[in-house]
N, C-alpha and C positions, 0 to 999 in steps of 0.2 A: 792867773791871779795878777792883778796890776795894782801897784802902790799899796799893797797890804789889804786891799779890799777884795773879798771873795767874789768870784764870778758866779752870778745866779742866772742859769739859763732859762729861757722861756720854755713853755710846755713842749713845743715842737722840737726844740733843740734837746731837751732832756730825753724825750722819747727816742730820738735818733741816737743819742749817746748810749742809752740802754740797749737798743737793738744792735749797735755795733759791738758792745761788750759781750752780749749773749751769743753773738755770731762766732766768738772764739771757739775753736774745736775742743778746747779743754772742758768747756761746760757740757758739750754734747756727750763726751766720753764719760762724764761723771753722772749723767742722768740714769736712773734705774730703768731697766728694761720692762716691757709689759709683764713679763713673767714675774720679775721682782715685785712689781706693784700688786699683782694679783695675789702672790704668796703673802705679802704683807697684809693685804686686806683680809684674807682668810684668817691669818694668825690673830689679827686685831679683833676680828669678830668673835672668834673662839675665846680669846682672853676676856672680852667684855661679857660673854655669857657666864663664864665661871666667876667673874668678879661681881656678878649681879647687877650690871649696869642697865639691864633691861627693866629695872624697877626692883625695889627691895623685896617685894613679895614674889614677883614672877621670874626674876633673874635665875635663881637656883633651879626652879622648875624647868625653865627653858633649857638650861645647861644639861640637866638630866635627860630631858626629851631628846636633845641633840645626840647625846651618847647612845641612847636606845635606838634612835634611827640609824646611826652609823653601824651598830651591831647588826641590826636587821638587814641592812644593805649588804654587809659582808657575808652574812649567812645565806642570803638569797644568791649572791654571786657564787658561793661555793656549791650550792645545790645545782645551779644552772650550768656553770662551766666546769665544776669539779676542782679538785685541788691542783695547784701548780705542779707540773710534772718535770722530771729531770729531762734535760735536753738529750734527745736521742743520739745514738752513735752516728747516724747519718749527718747530723749537724756539727759533729765534733771531728777532730782529726783522728783518723783511725790509728790505733796503737797496735803494737805487736801482740800476737796471741800465741803463747807457748813457743816462742822462738821464731815465729814467722813475722817479719817486719814489713811485708809488702802491702799491708793495708787492704787486702782483698776482702770482698763481700762474702757472705755465707754462700750465696749461689755460686760464686766463682770457686770457692773452696770445695763445695760439693761436686762441681764439675771436674775439678782436678782429682778428687777422690775416685770418681767413676772412671776416669781415664786410667788412673793407676791400677784400679781393680781389673779393668778390662785387659791390662797388660800382665796381670798376675803379680803386680808389685804391691803386696799386701802391707808391708811396712809403711810405704808412702800413702797408701789408701787410708789406712787407719789414722795416721797422723793428720791428714787433711780433713777427714770426716769429723774428728773430734774438734779440730779448730773451727770447722763450719758450725758445729753444734754450739760451741761457746760464743762465736760471733753472732749467731742468730739470737740467742738469749740476751746478749748484751745489747744488740740493736733494738730489740723489743722492750728493753728496760726491765727485763725479768730478773736477770742475774748479771750484775756488773762484773766485768773482768778488767781490772785496772792494769796498766802496764807493769810487767814484771811478775804478775800473778802466776803461781804454779798451777799445774793441772790438778794437783791434789787439793789446793785451796779452792779452786773452781768447783770441784766435785762436792766439797763440803757445803759451799754456798748454795749450789743448785739443789742439794739434798734438803736444805732447809725450806726451799720453796716447793720441791716435789718429793715429799717424804716417802711416797710409795716407790720411788725409783732410787732410793738410797743405795741399795746393794749393787744395782746395775751401774750407777754412776761411779761408785768406788771401783768396780771391776773395770770399767772403761778407762778410768784414770790410770789404773795399774797397767792396763794393756798399752796405753800410750807411752808410759814410762819404759815398759819392756822394749818396745820397738824403737823408741827414740833414743834412749840412753843406755839401756842394758844390752842392746844389740840382740835381743831375742827375736827370732823370726815371727812375723805376724802370720795369721792364717785367714782363710776365707771365712771360716765360721766366726772368728772374732770380729772381722769386718762387718759381717751381716748382722751380728748382735748390736754393733755400734750404729749401723744404719737404722735398725728398728728403734733404738733409743732416740736417735735424732728425729725421726719421723713422729714418734709419739710426743716428744716435747714440743716440736714445731706446731703440732695441731692442738696443743693445750693453750687455752686463752691465758693471757698474762694476768696475774693477780691485780686487784684494784690498787694496791699500794706498791709502788716501785721499791725494790729492795736494793 
């Protein structure tokens, strides 16, 4: 400004000043991202539909049609891809199973059980085999075994999924407690019954709904 008279730039000078001003990084940081602009466009379109801006007569009709289409799309997606499922144990951190915190797989626990059985160590064989059974059902999303769950709680949850095995599950949980906590000696017969239960449940398809 000179002598109180405002400086009026010519068009080229004005454009140069604007370009210099907009080159400031502050303006770039303030600009919405493409995702922001897309989300705003969708929200505005939906708002216009429900406000009847497509025409007084057709606006509500279009809004209802949009809702119906959305419901149909969701229904088709559920039919084609199924309901969202719980993340499997293999994608989560392996937690302890009845006092075992080494995060071993069902196959590893079964192998340990067989080694103990071959050595006649029935207490260890029974404990490992029941842990394998629980780990397998948890991995498959059939019966969840959260950290800290007791073997009795597991047996009750499993019985709700496999009601025909209720008595065997309860007996297996009692057997685990006997050898693990009550120091009662395990037997080969008890171990074989537990193996039969494990094999039966391992070959049973998981229910459609994760429990």
